[in-house]
Structure formats: structure tokens, C-alpha cells
C-alpha positions as CSV (number, residue, x, y, z in Angstrom):
1,X,-32.8,-52.1,77.1
2,X,-32.4,-51.5,80.8
3,X,-35.0,-49.7,82.8
4,X,-34.5,-47.0,85.5
5,X,-35.8,-49.5,88.1
6,X,-34.0,-52.7,89.2
7,X,-34.7,-55.8,87.1
8,X,-36.6,-54.0,84.4
9,X,-35.8,-54.5,80.7
10,X,-37.3,-54.4,77.2
11,X,-36.2,-56.5,74.3
12,X,-35.4,-54.9,70.9
13,X,-33.9,-55.8,67.6
14,X,-31.1,-53.9,65.8
15,X,-30.4,-54.1,62.1
16,X,-27.4,-52.6,60.3
17,X,-27.4,-52.0,56.6
18,X,-25.1,-53.0,55.1
19,X,-23.9,-55.6,57.6
20,X,-20.4,-55.5,56.2
21,X,-18.6,-53.3,53.7
22,X,-15.4,-52.2,52.2
23,X,-13.9,-48.7,52.5
24,X,-13.1,-47.1,49.2
25,X,-10.5,-44.6,50.2
26,X,-11.6,-41.0,50.3
27,X,-15.2,-41.8,49.3
28,X,-17.9,-41.4,51.8
29,X,-19.3,-44.7,53.1
30,X,-22.5,-44.8,55.0
31,X,-24.5,-47.3,57.1
32,X,-27.9,-47.2,58.5
33,X,-29.0,-48.6,61.9
34,X,-32.6,-49.3,62.8
35,X,-33.7,-50.4,66.3
36,X,-37.2,-51.8,66.7
37,X,-39.2,-52.6,69.8
38,X,-42.2,-54.8,69.3
39,X,-45.4,-53.7,71.0
40,X,-45.6,-57.0,72.8
41,X,-42.1,-56.5,74.3
42,X,-43.1,-53.3,76.1
43,X,-46.8,-53.9,76.7
44,X,-46.1,-55.2,80.3
45,X,-43.1,-52.9,81.0
46,X,-43.2,-50.5,83.9
47,X,-43.5,-46.8,83.1
48,X,-40.1,-45.1,82.7
49,X,-37.1,-44.7,80.5
50,X,-35.2,-47.7,79.0
51,X,-31.7,-47.2,77.5
52,X,-28.9,-49.2,76.0
53,X,-25.6,-48.2,74.4
54,X,-24.3,-49.7,71.2
55,X,-20.6,-49.4,70.4
56,X,-19.6,-49.1,66.7
57,X,-16.1,-49.6,65.6
58,X,-14.2,-49.3,62.3
59,X,-11.4,-51.8,62.2
60,X,-8.4,-52.3,59.9
61,X,-9.0,-55.4,57.6
62,X,-5.6,-57.0,58.3
63,X,-4.5,-55.9,61.8
64,X,-8.0,-55.6,63.2
65,X,-6.9,-52.5,65.1
66,X,-9.7,-50.0,65.8
67,X,-9.4,-47.0,63.5
68,X,-12.5,-45.3,64.9
69,X,-14.9,-46.0,67.7
70,X,-18.2,-44.3,68.6
71,X,-21.2,-45.0,70.7
72,X,-24.9,-44.8,69.9
73,X,-27.5,-44.5,72.7
74,X,-30.9,-46.1,72.3
75,X,-33.8,-44.7,74.4
76,X,-37.4,-45.8,74.9
77,X,-39.9,-43.9,77.0
78,X,-42.8,-45.9,78.3
79,X,-45.6,-43.8,79.7
80,X,-48.0,-45.0,82.4
81,X,-50.9,-45.2,79.9
82,X,-49.1,-47.9,77.9
83,X,-47.4,-49.8,80.8
84,X,-49.4,-52.4,82.6
């Protein structure tokens, strides 16, 4: 994630469940996304807000044309008591 200040950043991992799937017509399909920041990745980060944007797209299996696109914003607030 990028920080408010120049050159700042915090690493994170992103997991999607399921990683891939198959649409079943009119049935509701769902997916879960979990972003994790390890304490060691932000222990030395400057205080402030860190953000990133993940783009999610649903594509046609044959043509690969985008059928739907949305964005998910990730945000991490590091306060001065945690930053070193």
C-alpha cells in the first residue's frame, strides 16, 4: 500500500476464495477477499494512511470480454504510537 508521504509503503497479502469459479446462470455466486498486513510490515512505517486499489473483473469464458468491473479500496491507518 502507498503512503501519504513520498516513498512510503506497506506490504500486504491478498487472498481470494475461491480463486476461480464458474457462473451458474441466475444463481448467486459469491467470493471472499481477505487482505492481511503482518505486524513486521508496518512496524517501521511512518504514521499516516496507506491505501491501494484492487480492480475486480468478471470476464466471459470464451471471448474474455469484461462483463462487470468494480474496484475495492484497501486502507490502513498507522498511528504514531505504532510507527517507529
